N, CA, C, O and the ligand as a Tripos MOL2 file, in Angstrom:
@<TRIPOS>MOLECULE
protein
  265   263    67     0     0
PROTEIN
NO_CHARGES

@<TRIPOS>ATOM
      1 N         158.3360  121.6900  146.7550 N.3       1 MET1
      2 CA        158.4300  122.7560  145.7520 C.3       1 MET1
      3 C         157.0700  123.0730  145.1440 C.2       1 MET1
      4 O         156.7560  124.2220  144.8300 O.2       1 MET1
      5 N         156.2870  122.0380  144.9900 N.am      2 ALA2
      6 CA        154.9880  122.2490  144.3490 C.3       2 ALA2
      7 C         154.0410  122.9810  145.2930 C.2       2 ALA2
      8 O         153.7610  122.5370  146.4060 O.2       2 ALA2
      9 N         153.5690  124.1020  144.8090 N.am      3 SER3
     10 CA        152.6370  124.8680  145.6420 C.3       3 SER3
     11 C         151.2370  124.8080  145.0400 C.2       3 SER3
     12 O         151.0460  125.0490  143.8480 O.2       3 SER3
     13 N         150.2800  124.4870  145.8700 N.am      4 THR4
     14 CA        148.9120  124.3840  145.3660 C.3       4 THR4
     15 C         148.2480  125.7510  145.3600 C.2       4 THR4
     16 O         148.3330  126.5010  146.3320 O.2       4 THR4
     17 N         147.5950  126.0610  144.2670 N.am      5 LYS5
     18 CA        146.9230  127.3540  144.1800 C.3       5 LYS5
     19 C         145.4510  127.1900  144.5330 C.2       5 LYS5
     20 O         144.6360  126.7860  143.7040 O.2       5 LYS5
     21 N         145.1390  127.5030  145.7400 N.am      6 GLN6
     22 CA        143.7470  127.3510  146.1510 C.3       6 GLN6
     23 C         142.9100  128.5390  145.6870 C.2       6 GLN6
     24 O         141.6800  128.4890  145.7030 O.2       6 GLN6
     25 N         143.5750  129.5860  145.2830 N.am      7 GLN7
     26 CA        142.8220  130.7630  144.8660 C.3       7 GLN7
     27 C         142.1280  130.5560  143.5290 C.2       7 GLN7
     28 O         141.2230  131.3070  143.1660 O.2       7 GLN7
     29 N         142.5550  129.5410  142.8070 N.am      8 GLU8
     30 CA        141.9150  129.2850  141.5160 C.3       8 GLU8
     31 C         140.4450  128.9410  141.6910 C.2       8 GLU8
     32 O         139.6520  129.0730  140.7590 O.2       8 GLU8
     33 N         140.0950  128.5080  142.8660 N.am      9 ASN9
     34 CA        138.6960  128.1740  143.1150 C.3       9 ASN9
     35 C         137.7820  129.3680  142.9020 C.2       9 ASN9
     36 O         136.6480  129.2190  142.4470 O.2       9 ASN9
     37 N         138.2700  130.5330  143.2270 N.am     10 SER10
     38 CA        137.4140  131.7170  143.1350 C.3      10 SER10
     39 C         137.0510  132.0300  141.6860 C.2      10 SER10
     40 O         136.0940  132.7570  141.4180 O.2      10 SER10
     41 N         137.8260  131.4730  140.7560 N.am     11 LYS11
     42 CA        137.5200  131.7400  139.3460 C.3      11 LYS11
     43 C         136.3290  130.9310  138.8690 C.2      11 LYS11
     44 O         135.5920  131.3490  137.9760 O.2      11 LYS11
     45 N         136.1530  129.7760  139.4730 N.am     12 LYS12
     46 CA        135.0860  128.9060  138.9870 C.3      12 LYS12
     47 C         133.7320  129.3750  139.5010 C.2      12 LYS12
     48 O         133.6100  130.0260  140.5390 O.2      12 LYS12
     49 N         132.7320  129.0100  138.7250 N.am     13 ARG13
     50 CA        131.3690  129.4240  139.0770 C.3      13 ARG13
     51 C         130.5080  128.1990  139.3240 C.2      13 ARG13
     52 O         130.8160  127.0890  138.8890 O.2      13 ARG13
     53 N         129.4350  128.4380  140.0270 N.am     14 CYS14
     54 CA        128.4710  127.3800  140.2980 C.3      14 CYS14
     55 C         127.8800  126.8690  138.9820 C.2      14 CYS14
     56 O         127.5010  127.6600  138.1180 O.2      14 CYS14
     57 N         127.8050  125.5800  138.8400 N.am     15 LEU15
     58 CA        127.2870  124.9990  137.5950 C.3      15 LEU15
     59 C         125.8060  125.2670  137.4330 C.2      15 LEU15
     60 O         125.2700  125.1640  136.3290 O.2      15 LEU15
     61 N         125.1550  125.6030  138.5000 N.am     16 ASN16
     62 CA        123.7070  125.7670  138.4320 C.3      16 ASN16
     63 C         123.2990  127.2230  138.2390 C.2      16 ASN16
     64 O         122.4720  127.5310  137.3810 O.2      16 ASN16
     65 N         123.8830  128.1230  139.0410 N.am     17 CYS17
     66 CA        123.4190  129.5060  138.9830 C.3      17 CYS17
     67 C         124.5550  130.4730  138.6630 C.2      17 CYS17
     68 O         124.3370  131.6850  138.6350 O.2      17 CYS17
     69 N         125.7660  129.9600  138.4210 N.am     18 ALA18
     70 CA        126.8900  130.7880  137.9950 C.3      18 ALA18
     71 C         127.3670  131.7540  139.0600 C.2      18 ALA18
     72 O         128.0960  132.6980  138.7550 O.2      18 ALA18
     73 N         126.9720  131.5370  140.3000 N.am     19 LYS19
     74 CA        127.5270  132.3570  141.3760 C.3      19 LYS19
     75 C         128.8800  131.7860  141.7930 C.2      19 LYS19
     76 O         129.1850  130.6250  141.5200 O.2      19 LYS19
     77 N         129.6860  132.6120  142.4560 N.am     20 PRO20
     78 CA        130.9610  132.1060  142.9760 C.3      20 PRO20
     79 C         130.7070  130.9260  143.9110 C.2      20 PRO20
     80 O         129.8820  131.0070  144.8210 O.2      20 PRO20
     81 N         131.4220  129.8360  143.6760 N.am     21 LEU21
     82 CA        131.1130  128.6130  144.4270 C.3      21 LEU21
     83 C         131.9420  128.5110  145.6960 C.2      21 LEU21
     84 O         133.0070  129.1150  145.8220 O.2      21 LEU21
     85 N         131.4310  127.7460  146.6100 N.am     22 LEU22
     86 CA        132.1530  127.4740  147.8400 C.3      22 LEU22
     87 C         132.8680  126.1410  147.7220 C.2      22 LEU22
     88 O         132.3250  125.1750  147.1850 O.2      22 LEU22
     89 N         134.0930  126.0990  148.2300 N.am     23 PRO23
     90 CA        134.8740  124.8530  148.1270 C.3      23 PRO23
     91 C         134.1310  123.6720  148.7230 C.2      23 PRO23
     92 O         134.2760  122.5410  148.2580 O.2      23 PRO23
     93 N         133.3380  123.9300  149.7470 N.am     24 GLU24
     94 CA        132.6370  122.8280  150.4130 C.3      24 GLU24
     95 C         131.5890  122.1970  149.5160 C.2      24 GLU24
     96 O         131.2880  121.0100  149.6410 O.2      24 GLU24
     97 N         131.0390  122.9870  148.6180 N.am     25 PHE25
     98 CA        129.9270  122.4780  147.7980 C.3      25 PHE25
     99 C         130.3030  122.3860  146.3300 C.2      25 PHE25
    100 O         129.4350  122.3160  145.4590 O.2      25 PHE25
    101 N         131.6040  122.3880  146.0610 N.am     26 ARG26
    102 CA        132.0230  122.2620  144.6740 C.3      26 ARG26
    103 C         131.3080  121.1180  143.9830 C.2      26 ARG26
    104 O         131.0740  120.0840  144.6090 O.2      26 ARG26
    105 N         130.9530  121.2650  142.7140 N.am     27 PRO27
    106 CA        131.1250  122.4950  141.9270 C.3      27 PRO27
    107 C         129.9190  123.4270  142.0010 C.2      27 PRO27
    108 O         129.5110  124.0120  140.9970 O.2      27 PRO27
    109 N         129.3610  123.5560  143.1880 N.am     28 PHE28
    110 CA        128.1930  124.4210  143.3380 C.3      28 PHE28
    111 C         128.4330  125.4490  144.4260 C.2      28 PHE28
    112 O         129.4090  125.3580  145.1700 O.2      28 PHE28
    113 N         127.5460  126.4220  144.5190 N.am     29 CYS29
    114 CA        127.7300  127.5040  145.4700 C.3      29 CYS29
    115 C         127.0230  127.1840  146.7810 C.2      29 CYS29
    116 O         127.2890  127.8280  147.7960 O.2      29 CYS29
    117 N         126.1450  126.2200  146.7750 N.am     30 SER30
    118 CA        125.3810  125.9390  147.9770 C.3      30 SER30
    119 C         124.7860  124.5360  147.8770 C.2      30 SER30
    120 O         124.6690  123.9880  146.7810 O.2      30 SER30
    121 N         124.4140  123.9590  149.0070 N.am     31 PRO31
    122 CA        123.7840  122.6300  148.9760 C.3      31 PRO31
    123 C         122.5080  122.6350  148.1560 C.2      31 PRO31
    124 O         122.1270  121.6210  147.5720 O.2      31 PRO31
    125 N         121.8530  123.7870  148.1160 N.am     32 ARG32
    126 CA        120.6190  123.8460  147.3350 C.3      32 ARG32
    127 C         120.9020  123.5970  145.8530 C.2      32 ARG32
    128 O         120.2060  122.8230  145.1950 O.2      32 ARG32
    129 N         121.9330  124.2670  145.3440 N.am     33 CYS33
    130 CA        122.2440  124.1160  143.9320 C.3      33 CYS33
    131 C         122.7040  122.6920  143.6310 C.2      33 CYS33
    132 O         122.3610  122.1330  142.5890 O.2      33 CYS33
    133 N         123.4610  122.1210  144.5210 N.am     34 SER34
    134 CA        123.9310  120.7620  144.2580 C.3      34 SER34
    135 C         122.7640  119.7970  144.2300 C.2      34 SER34
    136 O         122.7680  118.8430  143.4520 O.2      34 SER34
    137 N         121.7680  120.0280  145.0640 N.am     35 GLN35
    138 CA        120.6050  119.1400  145.0640 C.3      35 GLN35
    139 C         119.7530  119.3600  143.8270 C.2      35 GLN35
    140 O         119.1890  118.4110  143.2800 O.2      35 GLN35
    141 N         119.6580  120.5920  143.3890 N.am     36 LEU36
    142 CA        118.8890  120.8700  142.1770 C.3      36 LEU36
    143 C         119.4950  120.1230  140.9960 C.2      36 LEU36
    144 O         118.7850  119.5200  140.1910 O.2      36 LEU36
    145 N         120.8090  120.1750  140.9110 N.am     37 ASP37
    146 CA        121.4550  119.5000  139.8000 C.3      37 ASP37
    147 C         121.2770  118.0000  139.9130 C.2      37 ASP37
    148 O         121.1000  117.3090  138.9100 O.2      37 ASP37
    149 N         121.3250  117.5090  141.1110 N.am     38 LEU38
    150 CA        121.1600  116.0700  141.3150 C.3      38 LEU38
    151 C         119.7900  115.6150  140.8510 C.2      38 LEU38
    152 O         119.6550  114.5770  140.2030 O.2      38 LEU38
    153 N         118.7800  116.3940  141.1850 N.am     39 SER39
    154 CA        117.4250  116.0120  140.7800 C.3      39 SER39
    155 C         117.2990  116.0410  139.2650 C.2      39 SER39
    156 O         116.5540  115.2550  138.6790 O.2      39 SER39
    157 N         118.0330  116.9560  138.6350 N.am     40 LYS40
    158 CA        118.0090  116.9800  137.1730 C.3      40 LYS40
    159 C         118.4990  115.6600  136.6240 C.2      40 LYS40
    160 O         117.8870  115.0670  135.7360 O.2      40 LYS40
    161 N         119.6220  115.2110  137.1730 N.am     41 TRP41
    162 CA        120.1970  113.9570  136.7020 C.3      41 TRP41
    163 C         119.2240  112.8080  136.9250 C.2      41 TRP41
    164 O         119.0530  111.9430  136.0670 O.2      41 TRP41
    165 N         118.5980  112.8160  138.0810 N.am     42 LEU42
    166 CA        117.6800  111.7210  138.3860 C.3      42 LEU42
    167 C         116.5240  111.7270  137.4060 C.2      42 LEU42
    168 O         116.0980  110.6680  136.9430 O.2      42 LEU42
    169 N         116.0160  112.8940  137.0870 N.am     43 ASN43
    170 CA        114.8930  112.9660  136.1650 C.3      43 ASN43
    171 C         115.2690  112.4200  134.7910 C.2      43 ASN43
    172 O         114.4850  111.7150  134.1560 O.2      43 ASN43
    173 N         116.4600  112.7500  134.3470 N.am     44 GLU44
    174 CA        116.8640  112.2630  133.0350 C.3      44 GLU44
    175 C         117.0900  110.7630  133.0620 C.2      44 GLU44
    176 O         116.8750  110.0690  132.0680 O.2      44 GLU44
    177 N         117.5270  110.2730  134.2150 N.am     45 ASP45
    178 CA        117.7370  108.8370  134.3120 C.3      45 ASP45
    179 C         116.4290  108.0780  134.1930 C.2      45 ASP45
    180 O         116.3710  106.9790  133.6410 O.2      45 ASP45
    181 N         115.3940  108.6850  134.7190 N.am     46 TYR46
    182 CA        114.1090  107.9860  134.6950 C.3      46 TYR46
    183 C         113.5870  107.8340  133.2740 C.2      46 TYR46
    184 O         112.8170  106.9210  132.9760 O.2      46 TYR46
    185 N         114.0140  108.7370  132.4050 N.am     47 ARG47
    186 CA        113.4950  108.6810  131.0420 C.3      47 ARG47
    187 C         114.1770  107.6010  130.2140 C.2      47 ARG47
    188 O         113.6450  107.1550  129.1970 O.2      47 ARG47
    189 N         115.3490  107.1880  130.6550 N.am     48 LEU48
    190 CA        116.1120  106.2380  129.8590 C.3      48 LEU48
    191 C         115.4480  104.8670  129.7120 C.2      48 LEU48
    192 O         115.3530  104.3440  128.6020 O.2      48 LEU48
    193 N         114.9900  104.2840  130.8190 N.am     49 PRO49
    194 CA        114.4750  102.9060  130.7120 C.3      49 PRO49
    195 C         113.2610  102.7920  129.8000 C.2      49 PRO49
    196 O         112.9100  101.6920  129.3740 O.2      49 PRO49
    197 N         112.6230  103.9050  129.4980 N.am     50 VAL50
    198 CA        111.4220  103.8340  128.6660 C.3      50 VAL50
    199 C         111.8000  103.6700  127.1920 C.2      50 VAL50
    200 O         112.1410  104.6420  126.5190 O.2      50 VAL50
    201 N         111.7370  102.4720  126.7150 N.am     51 VAL51
    202 CA        112.0640  102.2090  125.3070 C.3      51 VAL51
    203 C         110.9870  101.3290  124.6980 C.2      51 VAL51
    204 O         110.5300  100.3620  125.3080 O.2      51 VAL51
    205 N         110.6010  101.6760  123.5120 N.am     52 GLU52
    206 CA        109.5700  100.8730  122.8600 C.3      52 GLU52
    207 C         110.2130   99.7880  122.0130 C.2      52 GLU52
    208 O         110.7910  100.0450  120.9580 O.2      52 GLU52
    209 N         110.0920   98.5840  122.5080 N.am     53 VAL53
    210 CA        110.6980   97.4610  121.8040 C.3      53 VAL53
    211 C         109.6350   96.4640  121.3810 C.2      53 VAL53
    212 O         109.8400   95.6400  120.4900 O.2      53 VAL53
    213 N         108.4960   96.5650  122.0460 N.am     54 ASP54
    214 CA        107.4440   95.5890  121.7730 C.3      54 ASP54
    215 C         106.9660   95.6670  120.3320 C.2      54 ASP54
    216 O         106.4460   94.6890  119.7950 O.2      54 ASP54
    217 N         107.1370   96.8070  119.7130 N.am     55 ASP55
    218 CA        106.6370   96.9670  118.3540 C.3      55 ASP55
    219 C         107.3560   96.0590  117.3640 C.2      55 ASP55
    220 O         106.7530   95.5400  116.4240 O.2      55 ASP55
    221 N         108.6460   95.8770  117.5890 N.am     56 LEU56
    222 CA        109.4130   95.0890  116.6330 C.3      56 LEU56
    223 C         109.2130   93.5900  116.8390 C.2      56 LEU56
    224 O         109.4140   92.7940  115.9210 O.2      56 LEU56
    225 N         108.8150   93.2170  118.0530 N.am     57 ASP57
    226 CA        108.7070   91.7910  118.3520 C.3      57 ASP57
    227 C         107.4400   91.1840  117.7610 C.2      57 ASP57
    228 O         106.3730   91.7980  117.7820 O.2      57 ASP57
    229 N         107.5690   90.0080  117.2500 N.am     58 GLU58
    230 CA        106.4290   89.1970  116.7990 C.3      58 GLU58
    231 C         105.7350   89.7810  115.5840 C.2      58 GLU58
    232 O         104.8160   89.1700  115.0370 O.2      58 GLU58
    233 N         106.1620   90.9450  115.1620 N.am     59 GLU59
    234 CA        105.5070   91.5290  113.9920 C.3      59 GLU59
    235 C         105.8680   90.7450  112.7250 C.2      59 GLU59
    236 O         105.0220   90.5360  111.8550 O.2      59 GLU59
    237 N         107.0950   90.3250  112.6320 N.am     60 GLU60
    238 CA        107.5220   89.6030  111.4300 C.3      60 GLU60
    239 C         107.1320   88.1360  111.4980 C.2      60 GLU60
    240 O         106.9740   87.4710  110.4740 O.2      60 GLU60
    241 N         106.9790   87.6450  112.7110 N.am     61 PHE61
    242 CA        106.6400   86.2270  112.8500 C.3      61 PHE61
    243 C         105.1770   85.9710  112.5050 C.2      61 PHE61
    244 O         104.8350   85.0470  111.7670 O.2      61 PHE61
    245 N         104.3250   86.8300  113.0710 N.am     62 GLY62
    246 CA        102.9020   86.6080  112.8510 C.3      62 GLY62
    247 C         102.4580   85.3380  113.5390 C.2      62 GLY62
    248 O         103.2580   84.6650  114.1890 O.2      62 GLY62
    249 N         101.1940   85.0090  113.4010 N.am     63 ASP63
    250 CA        100.6840   83.8060  114.0400 C.3      63 ASP63
    251 C         100.4360   82.7070  113.0110 C.2      63 ASP63
    252 O         100.0490   81.5930  113.3650 O.2      63 ASP63
    253 N         100.6560   83.0210  111.7500 N.am     64 GLU64
    254 CA        100.3690   82.0300  110.7190 C.3      64 GLU64
    255 C         101.4610   80.9790  110.6330 C.2      64 GLU64
    256 O         102.6470   81.3030  110.6940 O.2      64 GLU64
    257 N         101.0740   79.7560  110.4960 N.am     65 GLU65
    258 CA        102.0680   78.6990  110.3640 C.3      65 GLU65
    259 C         102.3880   78.4510  108.8980 C.2      65 GLU65
    260 O         101.4980   78.2470  108.0740 O.2      65 GLU65
    261 N         103.6450   78.4740  108.6020 N.am     66 TYR66
    262 CA        104.0140   78.2750  107.2080 C.3      66 TYR66
    263 C         104.0150   76.8030  106.8400 C.2      66 TYR66
    264 O         104.3050   76.4530  105.6960 O.2      66 TYR66
    265 ZN        124.5330  128.0290  142.7450 Zn       67 ZN67
@<TRIPOS>BOND
     1     1     2 1
     2     2     3 1
     3     3     4 2
     4     3     5 am
     5     5     6 1
     6     6     7 1
     7     7     8 2
     8     7     9 am
     9     9    10 1
    10    10    11 1
    11    11    12 2
    12    11    13 am
    13    13    14 1
    14    14    15 1
    15    15    16 2
    16    15    17 am
    17    17    18 1
    18    18    19 1
    19    19    20 2
    20    19    21 am
    21    21    22 1
    22    22    23 1
    23    23    24 2
    24    23    25 am
    25    25    26 1
    26    26    27 1
    27    27    28 2
    28    27    29 am
    29    29    30 1
    30    30    31 1
    31    31    32 2
    32    31    33 am
    33    33    34 1
    34    34    35 1
    35    35    36 2
    36    35    37 am
    37    37    38 1
    38    38    39 1
    39    39    40 2
    40    39    41 am
    41    41    42 1
    42    42    43 1
    43    43    44 2
    44    43    45 am
    45    45    46 1
    46    46    47 1
    47    47    48 2
    48    47    49 am
    49    49    50 1
    50    50    51 1
    51    51    52 2
    52    51    53 am
    53    53    54 1
    54    54    55 1
    55    55    56 2
    56    55    57 am
    57    57    58 1
    58    58    59 1
    59    59    60 2
    60    59    61 am
    61    61    62 1
    62    62    63 1
    63    63    64 2
    64    63    65 am
    65    65    66 1
    66    66    67 1
    67    67    68 2
    68    67    69 am
    69    69    70 1
    70    70    71 1
    71    71    72 2
    72    71    73 am
    73    73    74 1
    74    74    75 1
    75    75    76 2
    76    75    77 am
    77    77    78 1
    78    78    79 1
    79    79    80 2
    80    79    81 am
    81    81    82 1
    82    82    83 1
    83    83    84 2
    84    83    85 am
    85    85    86 1
    86    86    87 1
    87    87    88 2
    88    87    89 am
    89    89    90 1
    90    90    91 1
    91    91    92 2
    92    91    93 am
    93    93    94 1
    94    94    95 1
    95    95    96 2
    96    95    97 am
    97    97    98 1
    98    98    99 1
    99    99   100 2
   100    99   101 am
   101   101   102 1
   102   102   103 1
   103   103   104 2
   104   103   105 am
   105   105   106 1
   106   106   107 1
   107   107   108 2
   108   107   109 am
   109   109   110 1
   110   110   111 1
   111   111   112 2
   112   111   113 am
   113   113   114 1
   114   114   115 1
   115   115   116 2
   116   115   117 am
   117   117   118 1
   118   118   119 1
   119   119   120 2
   120   119   121 am
   121   121   122 1
   122   122   123 1
   123   123   124 2
   124   123   125 am
   125   125   126 1
   126   126   127 1
   127   127   128 2
   128   127   129 am
   129   129   130 1
   130   130   131 1
   131   131   132 2
   132   131   133 am
   133   133   134 1
   134   134   135 1
   135   135   136 2
   136   135   137 am
   137   137   138 1
   138   138   139 1
   139   139   140 2
   140   139   141 am
   141   141   142 1
   142   142   143 1
   143   143   144 2
   144   143   145 am
   145   145   146 1
   146   146   147 1
   147   147   148 2
   148   147   149 am
   149   149   150 1
   150   150   151 1
   151   151   152 2
   152   151   153 am
   153   153   154 1
   154   154   155 1
   155   155   156 2
   156   155   157 am
   157   157   158 1
   158   158   159 1
   159   159   160 2
   160   159   161 am
   161   161   162 1
   162   162   163 1
   163   163   164 2
   164   163   165 am
   165   165   166 1
   166   166   167 1
   167   167   168 2
   168   167   169 am
   169   169   170 1
   170   170   171 1
   171   171   172 2
   172   171   173 am
   173   173   174 1
   174   174   175 1
   175   175   176 2
   176   175   177 am
   177   177   178 1
   178   178   179 1
   179   179   180 2
   180   179   181 am
   181   181   182 1
   182   182   183 1
   183   183   184 2
   184   183   185 am
   185   185   186 1
   186   186   187 1
   187   187   188 2
   188   187   189 am
   189   189   190 1
   190   190   191 1
   191   191   192 2
   192   191   193 am
   193   193   194 1
   194   194   195 1
   195   195   196 2
   196   195   197 am
   197   197   198 1
   198   198   199 1
   199   199   200 2
   200   199   201 am
   201   201   202 1
   202   202   203 1
   203   203   204 2
   204   203   205 am
   205   205   206 1
   206   206   207 1
   207   207   208 2
   208   207   209 am
   209   209   210 1
   210   210   211 1
   211   211   212 2
   212   211   213 am
   213   213   214 1
   214   214   215 1
   215   215   216 2
   216   215   217 am
   217   217   218 1
   218   218   219 1
   219   219   220 2
   220   219   221 am
   221   221   222 1
   222   222   223 1
   223   223   224 2
   224   223   225 am
   225   225   226 1
   226   226   227 1
   227   227   228 2
   228   227   229 am
   229   229   230 1
   230   230   231 1
   231   231   232 2
   232   231   233 am
   233   233   234 1
   234   234   235 1
   235   235   236 2
   236   235   237 am
   237   237   238 1
   238   238   239 1
   239   239   240 2
   240   239   241 am
   241   241   242 1
   242   242   243 1
   243   243   244 2
   244   243   245 am
   245   245   246 1
   246   246   247 1
   247   247   248 2
   248   247   249 am
   249   249   250 1
   250   250   251 1
   251   251   252 2
   252   251   253 am
   253   253   254 1
   254   254   255 1
   255   255   256 2
   256   255   257 am
   257   257   258 1
   258   258   259 1
   259   259   260 2
   260   259   261 am
   261   261   262 1
   262   262   263 1
   263   263   264 2
@<TRIPOS>SUBSTRUCTURE
     1 MET1         2 RESIDUE 1 A MET
     2 ALA2         6 RESIDUE 1 A ALA
     3 SER3        10 RESIDUE 1 A SER
     4 THR4        14 RESIDUE 1 A THR
     5 LYS5        18 RESIDUE 1 A LYS
     6 GLN6        22 RESIDUE 1 A GLN
     7 GLN7        26 RESIDUE 1 A GLN
     8 GLU8        30 RESIDUE 1 A GLU
     9 ASN9        34 RESIDUE 1 A ASN
    10 SER10       38 RESIDUE 1 A SER
    11 LYS11       42 RESIDUE 1 A LYS
    12 LYS12       46 RESIDUE 1 A LYS
    13 ARG13       50 RESIDUE 1 A ARG
    14 CYS14       54 RESIDUE 1 A CYS
    15 LEU15       58 RESIDUE 1 A LEU
    16 ASN16       62 RESIDUE 1 A ASN
    17 CYS17       66 RESIDUE 1 A CYS
    18 ALA18       70 RESIDUE 1 A ALA
    19 LYS19       74 RESIDUE 1 A LYS
    20 PRO20       78 RESIDUE 1 A PRO
    21 LEU21       82 RESIDUE 1 A LEU
    22 LEU22       86 RESIDUE 1 A LEU
    23 PRO23       90 RESIDUE 1 A PRO
    24 GLU24       94 RESIDUE 1 A GLU
    25 PHE25       98 RESIDUE 1 A PHE
    26 ARG26      102 RESIDUE 1 A ARG
    27 PRO27      106 RESIDUE 1 A PRO
    28 PHE28      110 RESIDUE 1 A PHE
    29 CYS29      114 RESIDUE 1 A CYS
    30 SER30      118 RESIDUE 1 A SER
    31 PRO31      122 RESIDUE 1 A PRO
    32 ARG32      126 RESIDUE 1 A ARG
    33 CYS33      130 RESIDUE 1 A CYS
    34 SER34      134 RESIDUE 1 A SER
    35 GLN35      138 RESIDUE 1 A GLN
    36 LEU36      142 RESIDUE 1 A LEU
    37 ASP37      146 RESIDUE 1 A ASP
    38 LEU38      150 RESIDUE 1 A LEU
    39 SER39      154 RESIDUE 1 A SER
    40 LYS40      158 RESIDUE 1 A LYS
    41 TRP41      162 RESIDUE 1 A TRP
    42 LEU42      166 RESIDUE 1 A LEU
    43 ASN43      170 RESIDUE 1 A ASN
    44 GLU44      174 RESIDUE 1 A GLU
    45 ASP45      178 RESIDUE 1 A ASP
    46 TYR46      182 RESIDUE 1 A TYR
    47 ARG47      186 RESIDUE 1 A ARG
    48 LEU48      190 RESIDUE 1 A LEU
    49 PRO49      194 RESIDUE 1 A PRO
    50 VAL50      198 RESIDUE 1 A VAL
    51 VAL51      202 RESIDUE 1 A VAL
    52 GLU52      206 RESIDUE 1 A GLU
    53 VAL53      210 RESIDUE 1 A VAL
    54 ASP54      214 RESIDUE 1 A ASP
    55 ASP55      218 RESIDUE 1 A ASP
    56 LEU56      222 RESIDUE 1 A LEU
    57 ASP57      226 RESIDUE 1 A ASP
    58 GLU58      230 RESIDUE 1 A GLU
    59 GLU59      234 RESIDUE 1 A GLU
    60 GLU60      238 RESIDUE 1 A GLU
    61 PHE61      242 RESIDUE 1 A PHE
    62 GLY62      246 RESIDUE 1 A GLY
    63 ASP63      250 RESIDUE 1 A ASP
    64 GLU64      254 RESIDUE 1 A GLU
    65 GLU65      258 RESIDUE 1 A GLU
    66 TYR66      262 RESIDUE 1 A TYR
    67 ZN67       265 GROUP 0 **** ****
């Protein structure tokens, strides 16, 4: 009884360039757009590990012996 509506795909747009997407490259319209988005994610991932923690360490301890 349940009928799948495949035509709903035509309503969605490419996440990258807003063109009508192809089912093969969902949610993008082409392999190019999917790769562009992937590289975006990778770039943001690279920024995450960079955290400044060294500043807080050893600052309160100092080298003086109490
Ligand atoms: Zn696109």
